[in-house]
Each structure stands twice: as C-alpha cells, then as structure tokens.
N, C-alpha and C positions, 0 to 999 in steps of 0.2 A: 154573760161575761165568762162564767165558768166554762161554758161550752166553747167559747172562743179561745180561752186559755188552754183548754184541753186540746183543741184543734191545733193550736200553735205548738204545744208541747209534743203532740203526736207527730207533727210534720218536722219539727226542728231536728230530731236525730237523722232523718232522711236528708235534710239539707246539709247537715254536718258531714254525712258520708259523701254526699255529692261534692262538697267543697274539698274534702280530703282527696277524693278521687281525681278532681281537677288539679289539685296541687301536685299529686303524685305524677299525673300525666304530664303536667308542665315541667316538673323536674326531670322526668324521663326524656322529654323532648329536648330540654336544654342539654342533658347529658349526651344524648345521641348526636345533637348538633356539634357539641364540643368534640365528641369522639370522631365525628366525620371530619371536622376541621383538622384535628390532629392527624388523622389518616391522610387527608389531602396534603397537609403540610409535610408529613413524613414522606409520602410518595413524591411530592414536589421536590423535597430535599434530596431524595435518592436520584430523581431525574436530573436535578441540577448537578449533583456530584458526578453522575455518569457523563454528563456533557462536559464537565470540567476535565475529567480524566481523558476523554476523547480529544479535547482541544489541546491538552498538554502533549499527548502522543503525536498529534498532527504537527505541532510546533517543533517537537524534537526531531521528527522525521524530516521536516523541511530544513532544519539546521544541518542535519547530516548530509542532505543532498547538496546544500551550499558548500559545506566543508569539502566534500569529495570533488566538487567542481571548482574549487577555489582558484586553481591555476589555469582553468580553462577560459576560452573566449566568452564574451558576453552572449546572452541568449539571442538567437536569431542571426548570429554571424554565419555567413555562408562559407563553406569550405572552398579553399582554393584548388583549382585543378592541378593534377600532378605535373611537375615540370622536370626537364632533364637536368642532370648535374652540370656544373660549370665545365665548359669545354665541349659541350655538345654530345656527350656520351649518352646513348639511349638508356632509359630507365627500365626497359624490358627487352628481352631477346627478340630479334627480328628473324622471322622464318627465312631460311636460305633456299635458293633454288635447288632442285635435285642434283646431287653430285658435287655441289660446291662445298668448299671448306670454309668454315666460319672460324675466324680468329677470335680468341677471347678479348674482351675490351680491356684496355689498360687500367691498371689499378685493382684488378682482382674481380670478385664476384659482382654480378649485376644486382643493383639495388631494387628491392621490390617497390611497387607503386601501389597506391591506395586503389581499391577496386572501383571500377567505373559503373558497376551494377551491383544489385543486391541491397540488403538492408542498410549497410554502412553508407551507401551512396545517397540514401534518402534522409540521413540524419544531418543536422546542421553541425557546425564546428564545435559548439558547446556539448551537444549530445554525443558526438563521436568521441570527444576527449573524455567526457565523464564516463561514457560506456566502458572505455578501456580500464578506468580506475575501478568501477564497480565489478567488472569481470574478474579482475585480479583479487580484490578483497574477498569476494564471495567464493571463488574457486579455492583460494588458500584456506579459508575457514572450513569449507565442506570437505576438503581433502584430508583433514585431520580426523574425520569420522570414519571409523573402521567399517561399521555396518550401518550406514545412514538410512534410517527409516523416516517417514514423514514427520513424526514427532521430533526426532533429533534434528532434522533439517530445519524445521520451524524454529526450534530453540536457537539454533546457530544463526539463522537469519534475523531473528528478533534481537539477538545479542549484538548484531552489527548495526541495528537501528532500523531494519526493515519491518514495518508494522504489518499486522495480520490483514488489514484492509487492502494492502497493496500486494499481497501474496496470493496467487491464483493457481488453480490446477495442481495443487500439491497432492501427489498420490504416488503409490508404488506401482511400477510397471515392470514386471519381470524382476531383474536383479538391480534395477536402478529406481531412484525416486526422482520424479519429474516435478518441475515448478516453473512458474513465470512470475516475474516481479514487474509491476507497473511503476515506472520511474518518471512518468510524465510530470514536467514541472516547468513553469514559466513559458508555456507555449510549446515545449518540446514534445517529442514523440518517442522517447527512449523507453525500452523495456529490456529485460534480461530473460533469456530462455536457457534453462539449466537442467542438467541431469547429474545426480550425485550417486557415486558408487566408489567411494574411497579414492584410489589412485586414478580411476577412470572418470573422475568428475570433469564435466565440461560446462562452461558458462559462456554464452555468446550474446552479443547485443542483438536486439530485434527492434522492429518499428511498430508502434501502436497507432491506432487511429488518432487523428489530430484532436478530436473532441468526443464527448459522449461517454457512456459507460464503457469500462474496459471489457473487451470480449476476446478471449484467446483465439477464437475462430477467425478473427479479423486481423491478427497481427501478422507481420511479414517477417518470417524467420530467415536466418542465414542459409543460403543455398549450399 
C-alpha cells in the first residue's frame, strides 16, 4: 500500500502539471478564437462600412443625374429630325450654282440645325438634353481654375457630384488636363470628353458603348 501511495504521489504532480498545461492551452485556444472572431467582426464591419459609403455615393450620383436631366424627355425618347421654320424657310444654306447671287432669307440669319452625323446624332433625346446641361456645368466650374492639374480637376468634378468611379483618363497632357466622364444612366450612352486649361476649357458630349465596362478607346468623340 505504501508503494502504491508512493506511486500515486509521484505521479500526481505530473498529472497536475498536465492538467494545468491543458487548461492553459484551452484558455489560449479560447482567447485565440475570440480574437479571431473579433478580427473577423472588425474586418466585416470595415467591409460593411465601405460598402455603405459606396452605396451612398452611388445614390447621390444617381440623384445628381436625375436633377440635371429633370427637364429633359424620358429615357429612350427618340430625337425628332430637324424641320424647317414656319413658312418653308430652309434651316441651312443651300449651295448656289456658280455665278448665281443668293439672296439672304427673310428674317435675318439662318438658324442652325442639329447635326445629322457625329456623337450627338447617336444620343437619344434625354441624353442630348442632359449632355448640354452637363457640358455647361462642368465647363463653368473648370474655367474657374487658373492652373487646372489632375488633382484640382478631380476635386472640382467631385464637388459637382461626379464620383471617382465615373471619371476616366484623368491626366496631364501638355498644357491641358484631359478627362472623360461616364454618364450612362437608364440605358443611355452619354459621356463627356473634356480638356481643362483655364479659359481654353472645352467639354463635349460623347457616346459610350451601350453596355459593359467603360472603355475610353471605344467612345465616339465629337468630330
């Protein structure tokens, strides 16, 4: 019996150490699991927060597009072909035969007509109307920049509601800063092609592919 007690007493410290080791290991595992959960929750929270910010930006951008096109025709409305003014006066000059004298039309200058070719002809009535509004607001804002570099142009465009995801090809080229804005919305194909150089700022409507990723190489610029 003494031998047995001695054997138990000899083994017992070892068993106690093993139990302590297992307990410490279990606690460490629980701590690591909790830490991992916290990290996952933290990462998931950051991801959810980023998604929420992106969603808000997209919503604000869509609202801006709707506001700019508020007075324009509904999406998909076809543009009407140009017609002559009342009284049959032609809307564009007619080439006269050699040596003939052309009398000016009554009422003064000839009224310009919408182009029959080029990007504007490929846009529907809503895009054509909205494009004019976007051209004016962007050109006016950028013309206020004395030395517009890409950073300043981006800030100005962001201030107007154009988000970074829709701004493409923003770069310095010689004395000007170039950019293209993807304004496709509700099935439209509108985009803006711009160059900023203070008073020489130019912004024109262009036509983007009907679907898929936006690619500057595939847009139809104004001729």
